[in-house]
C-alpha positions as CSV (number, residue, x, y, z in Angstrom):
1,M,13.2,-19.3,-91.1
2,Q,10.8,-21.2,-88.9
3,N,12.0,-23.2,-85.9
4,E,11.3,-26.9,-86.5
5,E,11.1,-29.3,-83.6
6,M,12.7,-32.6,-84.2
7,T,10.7,-35.6,-83.0
8,V,12.9,-38.3,-81.5
9,L,11.2,-41.7,-81.8
10,E,12.3,-43.7,-78.8
11,E,13.0,-47.4,-79.2
12,F,12.2,-49.5,-76.2
13,T,13.8,-52.8,-75.2
14,N,11.6,-55.6,-73.8
15,E,13.1,-55.0,-70.4
16,E,12.2,-51.3,-70.5
17,I,8.7,-52.2,-71.5
18,K,8.4,-54.7,-68.7
19,N,9.5,-51.9,-66.3
20,L,6.4,-49.8,-67.4
21,I,4.0,-52.6,-66.3
22,Y,2.6,-52.4,-62.8
23,T,0.3,-54.7,-60.9
24,I,-2.5,-52.5,-59.4
25,R,-5.6,-53.9,-57.9
26,G,-4.5,-57.4,-59.0
27,K,-4.3,-56.3,-62.7
28,Q,-1.3,-55.7,-64.9
29,V,-1.5,-52.2,-66.1
30,M,0.4,-49.4,-67.9
31,L,0.0,-45.7,-67.4
32,D,-1.6,-43.8,-70.2
33,S,1.4,-41.6,-70.5
34,D,3.7,-44.7,-71.0
35,V,1.3,-46.1,-73.6
36,A,1.5,-42.8,-75.4
37,R,5.3,-42.8,-75.3
38,L,5.4,-46.3,-76.7
39,Y,3.2,-45.4,-79.6
40,H,4.7,-41.9,-80.1
41,Y,1.5,-40.0,-79.4
42,E,0.5,-37.4,-76.8
43,T,-1.3,-38.8,-73.8
44,K,-4.4,-36.6,-74.4
45,N,-4.7,-38.1,-77.9
46,I,-4.4,-41.7,-76.6
47,N,-7.2,-40.9,-74.1
48,K,-9.4,-39.2,-76.7
49,A,-9.0,-42.2,-79.1
50,M,-9.9,-44.6,-76.4
51,K,-13.0,-42.6,-75.3
52,R,-14.2,-42.3,-79.0
53,T,-14.1,-46.1,-79.4
54,I,-14.9,-47.2,-75.8
55,E,-17.3,-49.9,-77.1
56,R,-14.3,-51.8,-78.5
57,F,-12.7,-52.3,-75.1
58,P,-13.7,-54.6,-72.2
59,E,-15.5,-52.8,-69.4
60,D,-12.5,-53.1,-67.1
61,F,-9.9,-52.0,-69.8
62,C,-9.1,-48.8,-68.0
63,F,-9.6,-47.2,-64.6
64,Q,-8.7,-44.0,-62.7
65,L,-6.0,-44.4,-60.1
66,K,-7.0,-43.6,-56.5
67,E,-5.1,-40.8,-54.7
68,D,-2.9,-43.2,-52.7
69,E,-2.0,-45.2,-55.8
70,V,-1.0,-42.0,-57.6
71,A,1.0,-40.9,-54.6
72,N,2.8,-44.2,-54.4
73,L,3.8,-44.0,-58.1
74,R,5.0,-40.4,-57.8
75,F,6.9,-41.0,-54.6
76,Q,8.8,-44.1,-55.8
77,I,8.7,-43.9,-59.6
78,G,10.9,-46.6,-61.0
79,T,11.1,-48.3,-57.6
80,S,7.4,-48.3,-56.7
81,S,6.3,-50.5,-53.9
82,L,3.5,-51.5,-56.2
83,E,4.3,-55.0,-57.5
84,K,6.0,-55.0,-61.0
85,I,6.0,-58.1,-63.2
């Protein structure tokens, strides 16, 4: 008999979603991994889909975090010193 993995679809409250939104460079943003969790996809698939249809998005729709921004989020995830809404 094959091992079957059970997929658990998370439900998010409005408050939990608000906690996934950060203000970085003056813009309200979500990490790609959090968007993937919200839509029940793998992060790599969210990124592939976005890249395949890049013309549908505004030029400033996404950006790569700088090293210090990544370090800040890693160091204080959940209580980041980056401003949350």
